[in-house]
TORKOL-4160 file (C-alpha; in steps of 0.2 Angstrom, whole numbers, padded with zeros to 4 digits, m for minus):
309
<pt num="1" X="m0111" Y="0434" Z="0150"/>
<pt num="2" X="m0095" Y="0436" Z="0161"/>
<pt num="3" X="m0078" Y="0431" Z="0157"/>
<pt num="4" X="m0077" Y="0420" Z="0171"/>
<pt num="5" X="m0092" Y="0410" Z="0164"/>
<pt num="6" X="m0085" Y="0408" Z="0148"/>
<pt num="7" X="m0068" Y="0400" Z="0155"/>
<pt num="8" X="m0078" Y="0388" Z="0167"/>
<pt num="9" X="m0089" Y="0382" Z="0152"/>
<pt num="10" X="m0072" Y="0379" Z="0141"/>
<pt num="11" X="m0064" Y="0369" Z="0157"/>
<pt num="12" X="m0082" Y="0359" Z="0161"/>
<pt num="13" X="m0080" Y="0353" Z="0141"/>
<pt num="14" X="m0061" Y="0351" Z="0143"/>
<pt num="15" X="m0065" Y="0341" Z="0158"/>
<pt num="16" X="m0076" Y="0328" Z="0151"/>
<pt num="17" X="m0073" Y="0312" Z="0147"/>
<pt num="18" X="m0071" Y="0305" Z="0130"/>
<pt num="19" X="m0084" Y="0295" Z="0124"/>
<pt num="20" X="m0076" Y="0277" Z="0117"/>
<pt num="21" X="m0075" Y="0274" Z="0098"/>
<pt num="22" X="m0087" Y="0262" Z="0099"/>
<pt num="23" X="m0100" Y="0273" Z="0104"/>
<pt num="24" X="m0096" Y="0286" Z="0091"/>
<pt num="25" X="m0099" Y="0272" Z="0078"/>
<pt num="26" X="m0114" Y="0266" Z="0085"/>
<pt num="27" X="m0119" Y="0287" Z="0083"/>
<pt num="28" X="m0118" Y="0286" Z="0064"/>
<pt num="29" X="m0125" Y="0268" Z="0063"/>
<pt num="30" X="m0111" Y="0259" Z="0059"/>
<pt num="31" X="m0104" Y="0246" Z="0069"/>
<pt num="32" X="m0087" Y="0233" Z="0067"/>
<pt num="33" X="m0097" Y="0221" Z="0075"/>
<pt num="34" X="m0110" Y="0221" Z="0059"/>
<pt num="35" X="m0097" Y="0215" Z="0046"/>
<pt num="36" X="m0087" Y="0198" Z="0048"/>
<pt num="37" X="m0085" Y="0181" Z="0041"/>
<pt num="38" X="m0083" Y="0168" Z="0049"/>
<pt num="39" X="m0076" Y="0152" Z="0043"/>
<pt num="40" X="m0078" Y="0133" Z="0052"/>
<pt num="41" X="m0060" Y="0129" Z="0048"/>
<pt num="42" X="m0046" Y="0141" Z="0045"/>
<pt num="43" X="m0034" Y="0126" Z="0040"/>
<pt num="44" X="m0040" Y="0112" Z="0029"/>
<pt num="45" X="m0030" Y="0095" Z="0022"/>
<pt num="46" X="m0037" Y="0086" Z="0008"/>
<pt num="47" X="m0034" Y="0072" Z="m0002"/>
<pt num="48" X="m0029" Y="0072" Z="m0019"/>
<pt num="49" X="m0041" Y="0071" Z="m0031"/>
<pt num="50" X="m0055" Y="0073" Z="m0019"/>
<pt num="51" X="m0067" Y="0086" Z="m0016"/>
<pt num="52" X="m0066" Y="0101" Z="m0004"/>
<pt num="53" X="m0081" Y="0110" Z="0005"/>
<pt num="54" X="m0075" Y="0127" Z="0014"/>
<pt num="55" X="m0089" Y="0133" Z="0024"/>
<pt num="56" X="m0092" Y="0149" Z="0030"/>
<pt num="57" X="m0105" Y="0163" Z="0037"/>
<pt num="58" X="m0105" Y="0183" Z="0034"/>
<pt num="59" X="m0115" Y="0197" Z="0042"/>
<pt num="60" X="m0116" Y="0215" Z="0036"/>
<pt num="61" X="m0127" Y="0228" Z="0045"/>
<pt num="62" X="m0145" Y="0232" Z="0040"/>
<pt num="63" X="m0149" Y="0244" Z="0028"/>
<pt num="64" X="m0136" Y="0235" Z="0014"/>
<pt num="65" X="m0141" Y="0225" Z="0002"/>
<pt num="66" X="m0131" Y="0210" Z="m0007"/>
<pt num="67" X="m0125" Y="0214" Z="m0024"/>
<pt num="68" X="m0113" Y="0202" Z="m0026"/>
<pt num="69" X="m0103" Y="0186" Z="m0019"/>
<pt num="70" X="m0088" Y="0177" Z="m0024"/>
<pt num="71" X="m0073" Y="0170" Z="m0016"/>
<pt num="72" X="m0054" Y="0174" Z="m0019"/>
<pt num="73" X="m0036" Y="0167" Z="m0016"/>
<pt num="74" X="m0019" Y="0177" Z="m0011"/>
<pt num="75" X="m0026" Y="0192" Z="m0007"/>
<pt num="76" X="m0015" Y="0208" Z="m0009"/>
<pt num="77" X="m0017" Y="0223" Z="0001"/>
<pt num="78" X="m0021" Y="0238" Z="m0011"/>
<pt num="79" X="m0025" Y="0226" Z="m0026"/>
<pt num="80" X="m0042" Y="0220" Z="m0032"/>
<pt num="81" X="m0047" Y="0203" Z="m0029"/>
<pt num="82" X="m0049" Y="0192" Z="m0043"/>
<pt num="83" X="m0069" Y="0180" Z="m0043"/>
<pt num="84" X="m0062" Y="0164" Z="m0043"/>
<pt num="85" X="m0079" Y="0161" Z="m0054"/>
<pt num="86" X="m0071" Y="0169" Z="m0068"/>
<pt num="87" X="m0055" Y="0159" Z="m0068"/>
<pt num="88" X="m0055" Y="0145" Z="m0081"/>
<pt num="89" X="m0045" Y="0134" Z="m0068"/>
<pt num="90" X="m0060" Y="0136" Z="m0055"/>
<pt num="91" X="m0074" Y="0140" Z="m0065"/>
<pt num="92" X="m0080" Y="0122" Z="m0068"/>
<pt num="93" X="m0073" Y="0114" Z="m0051"/>
<pt num="94" X="m0081" Y="0128" Z="m0040"/>
<pt num="95" X="m0098" Y="0127" Z="m0036"/>
<pt num="96" X="m0107" Y="0138" Z="m0022"/>
<pt num="97" X="m0118" Y="0131" Z="m0009"/>
<pt num="98" X="m0122" Y="0148" Z="m0001"/>
<pt num="99" X="m0135" Y="0162" Z="m0001"/>
<pt num="100" X="m0135" Y="0180" Z="m0004"/>
<pt num="101" X="m0142" Y="0181" Z="0015"/>
<pt num="102" X="m0127" Y="0171" Z="0026"/>
<pt num="103" X="m0121" Y="0156" Z="0019"/>
<pt num="104" X="m0106" Y="0157" Z="0009"/>
<pt num="105" X="m0099" Y="0138" Z="0009"/>
<pt num="106" X="m0091" Y="0132" Z="m0007"/>
<pt num="107" X="m0087" Y="0116" Z="m0013"/>
<pt num="108" X="m0072" Y="0115" Z="m0025"/>
<pt num="109" X="m0067" Y="0097" Z="m0033"/>
<pt num="110" X="m0053" Y="0088" Z="m0042"/>
<pt num="111" X="m0039" Y="0096" Z="m0029"/>
<pt num="112" X="m0021" Y="0095" Z="m0034"/>
<pt num="113" X="m0005" Y="0102" Z="m0028"/>
<pt num="114" X="m0008" Y="0116" Z="m0037"/>
<pt num="115" X="m0025" Y="0120" Z="m0028"/>
<pt num="116" X="m0014" Y="0124" Z="m0011"/>
<pt num="117" X="m0019" Y="0141" Z="m0008"/>
<pt num="118" X="m0026" Y="0153" Z="0003"/>
<pt num="119" X="m0043" Y="0157" Z="0000"/>
<pt num="120" X="m0055" Y="0171" Z="0006"/>
<pt num="121" X="m0074" Y="0176" Z="0004"/>
<pt num="122" X="m0079" Y="0195" Z="0001"/>
<pt num="123" X="m0097" Y="0201" Z="m0002"/>
<pt num="124" X="m0102" Y="0217" Z="m0010"/>
<pt num="125" X="m0117" Y="0226" Z="m0007"/>
<pt num="126" X="m0127" Y="0243" Z="m0013"/>
<pt num="127" X="m0117" Y="0256" Z="m0005"/>
<pt num="128" X="m0101" Y="0264" Z="m0007"/>
<pt num="129" X="m0095" Y="0256" Z="0009"/>
<pt num="130" X="m0101" Y="0241" Z="0010"/>
<pt num="131" X="m0087" Y="0231" Z="0003"/>
<pt num="132" X="m0079" Y="0216" Z="0014"/>
<pt num="133" X="m0066" Y="0204" Z="0013"/>
<pt num="134" X="m0065" Y="0189" Z="0026"/>
<pt num="135" X="m0046" Y="0188" Z="0030"/>
<pt num="136" X="m0037" Y="0178" Z="0034"/>
<pt num="137" X="m0047" Y="0165" Z="0025"/>
<pt num="138" X="m0045" Y="0146" Z="0024"/>
<pt num="139" X="m0027" Y="0139" Z="0019"/>
<pt num="140" X="m0031" Y="0121" Z="0008"/>
<pt num="141" X="m0015" Y="0109" Z="0010"/>
<pt num="142" X="m0016" Y="0095" Z="m0003"/>
<pt num="143" X="m0009" Y="0076" Z="0000"/>
<pt num="144" X="m0006" Y="0063" Z="m0007"/>
<pt num="145" X="m0004" Y="0045" Z="0001"/>
<pt num="146" X="0013" Y="0034" Z="0004"/>
<pt num="147" X="0014" Y="0019" Z="0011"/>
<pt num="148" X="0028" Y="0016" Z="0022"/>
<pt num="149" X="0035" Y="m0003" Z="0026"/>
<pt num="150" X="0053" Y="m0013" Z="0027"/>
<pt num="151" X="0059" Y="m0021" Z="0014"/>
<pt num="152" X="0058" Y="m0037" Z="0017"/>
<pt num="153" X="0053" Y="m0047" Z="0034"/>
<pt num="154" X="0058" Y="m0063" Z="0041"/>
<pt num="155" X="0044" Y="m0076" Z="0039"/>
<pt num="156" X="0034" Y="m0078" Z="0057"/>
<pt num="157" X="0038" Y="m0060" Z="0063"/>
<pt num="158" X="0026" Y="m0045" Z="0066"/>
<pt num="159" X="0025" Y="m0031" Z="0055"/>
<pt num="160" X="0015" Y="m0012" Z="0051"/>
<pt num="161" X="0014" Y="m0003" Z="0039"/>
<pt num="162" X="0008" Y="0015" Z="0038"/>
<pt num="163" X="m0002" Y="0025" Z="0026"/>
<pt num="164" X="0006" Y="0042" Z="0027"/>
<pt num="165" X="0000" Y="0059" Z="0023"/>
<pt num="166" X="0009" Y="0075" Z="0022"/>
<pt num="167" X="m0003" Y="0083" Z="0034"/>
<pt num="168" X="m0016" Y="0079" Z="0046"/>
<pt num="169" X="m0033" Y="0076" Z="0036"/>
<pt num="170" X="m0047" Y="0085" Z="0041"/>
<pt num="171" X="m0061" Y="0073" Z="0036"/>
<pt num="172" X="m0060" Y="0059" Z="0047"/>
<pt num="173" X="m0056" Y="0045" Z="0035"/>
<pt num="174" X="m0055" Y="0028" Z="0035"/>
<pt num="175" X="m0043" Y="0018" Z="0027"/>
<pt num="176" X="m0044" Y="0004" Z="0015"/>
<pt num="177" X="m0029" Y="m0008" Z="0010"/>
<pt num="178" X="m0023" Y="m0017" Z="m0005"/>
<pt num="179" X="m0012" Y="m0032" Z="m0010"/>
<pt num="180" X="m0008" Y="m0034" Z="m0028"/>
<pt num="181" X="m0021" Y="m0022" Z="m0032"/>
<pt num="182" X="m0034" Y="m0033" Z="m0024"/>
<pt num="183" X="m0045" Y="m0025" Z="m0009"/>
<pt num="184" X="m0040" Y="m0033" Z="0007"/>
<pt num="185" X="m0059" Y="m0033" Z="0013"/>
<pt num="186" X="m0058" Y="m0037" Z="0029"/>
<pt num="187" X="m0045" Y="m0024" Z="0033"/>
<pt num="188" X="m0055" Y="m0008" Z="0034"/>
<pt num="189" X="m0049" Y="0004" Z="0049"/>
<pt num="190" X="m0049" Y="0020" Z="0055"/>
<pt num="191" X="m0032" Y="0019" Z="0060"/>
<pt num="192" X="m0019" Y="0021" Z="0046"/>
<pt num="193" X="m0009" Y="0008" Z="0050"/>
<pt num="194" X="m0011" Y="m0013" Z="0044"/>
<pt num="195" X="m0005" Y="m0024" Z="0057"/>
<pt num="196" X="0002" Y="m0041" Z="0048"/>
<pt num="197" X="0004" Y="m0053" Z="0063"/>
<pt num="198" X="0015" Y="m0071" Z="0062"/>
<pt num="199" X="0018" Y="m0065" Z="0042"/>
<pt num="200" X="0020" Y="m0081" Z="0031"/>
<pt num="201" X="0026" Y="m0081" Z="0011"/>
<pt num="202" X="0008" Y="m0077" Z="0006"/>
<pt num="203" X="0011" Y="m0059" Z="0014"/>
<pt num="204" X="0024" Y="m0054" Z="0002"/>
<pt num="205" X="0019" Y="m0043" Z="m0010"/>
<pt num="206" X="0015" Y="m0024" Z="m0018"/>
<pt num="207" X="0003" Y="m0015" Z="m0005"/>
<pt num="208" X="m0007" Y="m0001" Z="m0007"/>
<pt num="209" X="m0021" Y="0011" Z="0003"/>
<pt num="210" X="m0035" Y="0022" Z="m0001"/>
<pt num="211" X="m0049" Y="0033" Z="0007"/>
<pt num="212" X="m0064" Y="0025" Z="0008"/>
<pt num="213" X="m0076" Y="0032" Z="m0004"/>
<pt num="214" X="m0062" Y="0042" Z="m0014"/>
<pt num="215" X="m0055" Y="0035" Z="m0031"/>
<pt num="216" X="m0036" Y="0041" Z="m0028"/>
<pt num="217" X="m0025" Y="0025" Z="m0021"/>
<pt num="218" X="m0007" Y="0027" Z="m0016"/>
<pt num="219" X="0010" Y="0021" Z="m0026"/>
<pt num="220" X="0013" Y="0001" Z="m0021"/>
<pt num="221" X="0025" Y="m0004" Z="m0010"/>
<pt num="222" X="0034" Y="m0020" Z="m0011"/>
<pt num="223" X="0036" Y="m0031" Z="0003"/>
<pt num="224" X="0047" Y="m0046" Z="0004"/>
<pt num="225" X="0045" Y="m0061" Z="0017"/>
<pt num="226" X="0061" Y="m0071" Z="0018"/>
<pt num="227" X="0065" Y="m0088" Z="0027"/>
<pt num="228" X="0067" Y="m0091" Z="0047"/>
<pt num="229" X="0090" Y="m0093" Z="0048"/>
<pt num="230" X="0083" Y="m0110" Z="0056"/>
<pt num="231" X="0067" Y="m0113" Z="0045"/>
<pt num="232" X="0083" Y="m0114" Z="0029"/>
<pt num="233" X="0093" Y="m0126" Z="0039"/>
<pt num="234" X="0082" Y="m0138" Z="0042"/>
<pt num="235" X="0079" Y="m0137" Z="0023"/>
<pt num="236" X="0095" Y="m0139" Z="0020"/>
<pt num="237" X="0097" Y="m0155" Z="0031"/>
<pt num="238" X="0083" Y="m0163" Z="0025"/>
<pt num="239" X="0085" Y="m0162" Z="0007"/>
<pt num="240" X="0102" Y="m0168" Z="0010"/>
<pt num="241" X="0096" Y="m0182" Z="0018"/>
<pt num="242" X="0082" Y="m0186" Z="0008"/>
<pt num="243" X="0094" Y="m0186" Z="m0007"/>
<pt num="244" X="0106" Y="m0197" Z="0001"/>
<pt num="245" X="0095" Y="m0209" Z="0006"/>
<pt num="246" X="0088" Y="m0209" Z="m0014"/>
<pt num="247" X="0108" Y="m0213" Z="m0018"/>
<pt num="248" X="0111" Y="m0227" Z="m0005"/>
<pt num="249" X="0093" Y="m0235" Z="m0013"/>
<pt num="250" X="0098" Y="m0236" Z="m0030"/>
<pt num="251" X="0115" Y="m0241" Z="m0026"/>
<pt num="252" X="0110" Y="m0257" Z="m0017"/>
<pt num="253" X="0096" Y="m0260" Z="m0032"/>
<pt num="254" X="0111" Y="m0260" Z="m0043"/>
<pt num="255" X="0121" Y="m0272" Z="m0031"/>
<pt num="256" X="0107" Y="m0284" Z="m0030"/>
<pt num="257" X="0103" Y="m0283" Z="m0049"/>
<pt num="258" X="0119" Y="m0289" Z="m0053"/>
<pt num="259" X="0119" Y="m0301" Z="m0042"/>
<pt num="260" X="0103" Y="m0309" Z="m0046"/>
<pt num="261" X="0111" Y="m0312" Z="m0064"/>
<pt num="262" X="0127" Y="m0319" Z="m0058"/>
<pt num="263" X="0117" Y="m0332" Z="m0049"/>
<pt num="264" X="0106" Y="m0335" Z="m0065"/>
<pt num="265" X="0122" Y="m0337" Z="m0076"/>
<pt num="266" X="0128" Y="m0349" Z="m0062"/>
<pt num="267" X="0113" Y="m0360" Z="m0060"/>
<pt num="268" X="0111" Y="m0361" Z="m0078"/>
<pt num="269" X="0128" Y="m0367" Z="m0080"/>
<pt num="270" X="0126" Y="m0383" Z="m0066"/>
<pt num="271" X="0112" Y="m0387" Z="m0076"/>
<pt num="272" X="0120" Y="m0388" Z="m0090"/>
<pt num="273" X="0132" Y="m0400" Z="m0084"/>
<pt num="274" X="0120" Y="m0412" Z="m0074"/>
<pt num="275" X="0110" Y="m0414" Z="m0087"/>
<pt num="276" X="0122" Y="m0420" Z="m0102"/>
<pt num="277" X="0129" Y="m0432" Z="m0099"/>
<pt num="278" X="0134" Y="m0438" Z="m0117"/>
<pt num="279" X="0143" Y="m0423" Z="m0118"/>
<pt num="280" X="0154" Y="m0428" Z="m0103"/>
<pt num="281" X="0156" Y="m0447" Z="m0110"/>
<pt num="282" X="0161" Y="m0440" Z="m0128"/>
<pt num="283" X="0174" Y="m0429" Z="m0120"/>
<pt num="284" X="0181" Y="m0443" Z="m0109"/>
<pt num="285" X="0182" Y="m0454" Z="m0124"/>
<pt num="286" X="0188" Y="m0444" Z="m0138"/>
<pt num="287" X="0205" Y="m0444" Z="m0130"/>
<pt num="288" X="0212" Y="m0444" Z="m0150"/>
<pt num="289" X="0204" Y="m0430" Z="m0154"/>
<pt num="290" X="0211" Y="m0419" Z="m0137"/>
<pt num="291" X="0226" Y="m0426" Z="m0134"/>
<pt num="292" X="0245" Y="m0430" Z="m0140"/>
<pt num="293" X="0250" Y="m0443" Z="m0149"/>
<pt num="294" X="0253" Y="m0453" Z="m0133"/>
<pt num="295" X="0236" Y="m0459" Z="m0132"/>
<pt num="296" X="0234" Y="m0463" Z="m0152"/>
<pt num="297" X="0232" Y="m0484" Z="m0147"/>
<pt num="298" X="0218" Y="m0480" Z="m0136"/>
<pt num="299" X="0202" Y="m0489" Z="m0140"/>
<pt num="300" X="0187" Y="m0490" Z="m0131"/>
<pt num="301" X="0183" Y="m0507" Z="m0122"/>
<pt num="302" X="0166" Y="m0513" Z="m0121"/>
<pt num="303" X="0165" Y="m0528" Z="m0108"/>
<pt num="304" X="0159" Y="m0545" Z="m0115"/>
<pt num="305" X="0146" Y="m0556" Z="m0108"/>
<pt num="306" X="0150" Y="m0568" Z="m0097"/>
<pt num="307" X="0154" Y="m0586" Z="m0106"/>
<pt num="308" X="0142" Y="m0600" Z="m0103"/>
<pt num="309" X="0152" Y="m0613" Z="m0091"/>
């Protein structure tokens, strides 16, 4: 072979287009698309003390056999990921609902704020290069419920109470309301607000909220209902008027009773003077005992009967 032939061959190799990386991987029987974990939700907001389901699926190349599947949290590059099924804080609350084929769903029960982490699924195959972890995973946020309400409202006005959470709940929720620990069975809304129209004194009390199907109930918020200012004035006027009338009636009764007693005494004296004339005669004739000595010679003069002619 001549020098020119060798030179042309080398130039042809250099000028040939480079094969794409994905094509080279397929030549070796490995594709990045063959490995992966897909999560239904990348962020989950769950209610305190509830159960959370983290749904996912995974894929791996043909010819690999699954040896181990598990979930981990807060992965750090370069460090071995811990198995949550072997963690005492999770082992009694974590349930694997998936399989060793493609389903990697789990259920975590009785979640609290301590469970707020980033969770990832990992699987290991029977080959040295057959390990995979599904990052970035699922971020879990745990919230409680708080009732937001005005401290007091005037009677006859409308008021709105809100059942608030620190994040938007992932699952569609139905809210239940309580007053003084008794459920308001007529109020079950998908809206997180409770509207009270034309409030009355009977509407005052301690209000709390919950989600249908969950045991957790929010702390209670107290709602006070005050009288309308105009109503207060009316009550005062009515009370004052009623009290004044009562006093006047009592005074009239007392005056009537006193006058009646006086009339009875006067009538008794008059009857006594009319019905006892002997006492008047005696008084008139017994001047000696009731007057001075000037009348000592007075005697009773009785008329004589007429003489016969």
